[in-house]
VEXBAMAR-153249 format. One line per field, with one value per residue (C-alpha): residue number from 1; residue in three letters; x, y, z. Coordinates in Angstrom, 3 decimals, padded with zeros to 6 digits. Layout:
BEGIN
i: (NUM | ...)
aa: (ALA | ...)
u: (X | ...)
v: (Y | ...)
w: (Z | ...)
***
This chain:
BEGIN
i: (1 | 2 | 3 | 4 | 5 | 6 | 7 | 8 | 9 | 10 | 11 | 12 | 13 | 14 | 15 | 16 | 17 | 18 | 19 | 20 | 21 | 22 | 23 | 24 | 25 | 26 | 27 | 28 | 29 | 30 | 31 | 32 | 33 | 34 | 35 | 36 | 37 | 38 | 39 | 40 | 41 | 42 | 43 | 44 | 45 | 46 | 47 | 48 | 49 | 50 | 51 | 52 | 53 | 54 | 55 | 56 | 57 | 58 | 59 | 60 | 61 | 62 | 63 | 64 | 65 | 66 | 67 | 68 | 69 | 70 | 71 | 72)
aa: (MET | ARG | ILE | ALA | MET | PHE | LEU | ALA | ALA | ALA | VAL | THR | LEU | SER | ALA | PRO | VAL | ALA | ALA | LYS | SER | ASN | GLN | LEU | ALA | GLU | ALA | LYS | GLN | GLU | THR | THR | ALA | LYS | PRO | SER | SER | GLU | LYS | LYS | ILE | CYS | ARG | THR | ILE | ALA | ALA | THR | GLY | SER | ARG | MET | GLY | ASP | ARG | VAL | CYS | LEU | THR | LYS | GLU | GLN | TRP | LYS | LYS | VAL | ASP | GLU | GLU | SER | ALA | GLY)
u: (-024.442 | -024.935 | -022.090 | -020.020 | -021.326 | -021.034 | -017.301 | -016.518 | -018.166 | -016.214 | -012.977 | -013.500 | -014.537 | -011.596 | -009.204 | -009.520 | -009.505 | -006.286 | -004.691 | -005.756 | -004.264 | -000.901 | -000.969 | -001.806 | 000.799 | 003.489 | 002.334 | 002.736 | 006.230 | 007.519 | 005.968 | 007.544 | 010.589 | 011.531 | 011.907 | 010.277 | 012.031 | 009.503 | 005.792 | 003.698 | 000.965 | -002.204 | -004.483 | -007.413 | -006.991 | -010.315 | -010.756 | -012.906 | -016.019 | -016.088 | -017.520 | -014.420 | -011.164 | -007.595 | -005.960 | -002.127 | 000.330 | 003.672 | 006.435 | 006.474 | 009.402 | 007.406 | 004.296 | 006.518 | 007.868 | 004.583 | 002.980 | 005.683 | 005.272 | 001.616 | 002.178 | 004.811)
v: (-004.551 | -003.224 | -005.217 | -003.265 | -000.398 | -001.155 | -002.032 | 001.197 | 003.238 | 001.453 | 001.851 | 005.649 | 006.158 | 004.064 | 006.406 | 009.709 | 007.230 | 005.431 | 008.478 | 010.191 | 007.518 | 007.753 | 011.339 | 010.747 | 008.011 | 010.429 | 013.083 | 010.753 | 009.382 | 013.074 | 014.260 | 010.837 | 011.576 | 014.883 | 014.750 | 017.929 | 019.989 | 022.397 | 022.021 | 023.661 | 026.124 | 026.420 | 029.597 | 030.154 | 033.556 | 035.446 | 035.846 | 038.642 | 037.616 | 034.271 | 032.469 | 030.093 | 030.959 | 029.623 | 027.465 | 028.236 | 026.011 | 027.664 | 027.292 | 029.734 | 031.696 | 032.109 | 033.353 | 035.835 | 037.084 | 037.321 | 039.175 | 041.624 | 042.229 | 043.078 | 045.252 | 047.277)
w: (-019.225 | -015.864 | -014.477 | -016.643 | -015.691 | -012.100 | -012.525 | -014.383 | -011.807 | -008.908 | -010.601 | -011.240 | -007.630 | -006.150 | -007.909 | -005.771 | -002.831 | -003.473 | -004.342 | -001.029 | 001.097 | -000.878 | 000.030 | 003.649 | 003.703 | 002.579 | 004.915 | 007.684 | 006.689 | 006.469 | 010.227 | 011.439 | 009.754 | 010.998 | 014.861 | 016.237 | 018.407 | 019.159 | 019.873 | 016.998 | 018.336 | 016.161 | 016.111 | 013.653 | 011.970 | 011.123 | 007.103 | 005.922 | 004.364 | 005.860 | 008.915 | 008.519 | 009.618 | 008.712 | 010.841 | 010.950 | 013.106 | 013.922 | 016.612 | 019.786 | 018.227 | 014.956 | 016.419 | 018.427 | 015.195 | 013.575 | 016.569 | 016.298 | 012.671 | 013.320 | 015.941 | 014.500)
***
């Protein structure tokens, strides 16, 4: 009985890990498939009501547009 419960728990717990590893593999393929012509610049944006900020990564040109929109 204990062996059956252990096997059921092992199968249940391994499914999310397998799904996560598949997602990581797909993300790695996407990043290696696209040649990066411009380097991404990451900034942490302050979130109201939270100590943690949101991390946003954009190219230099995209950040320039964002800065122009927020200034104007």
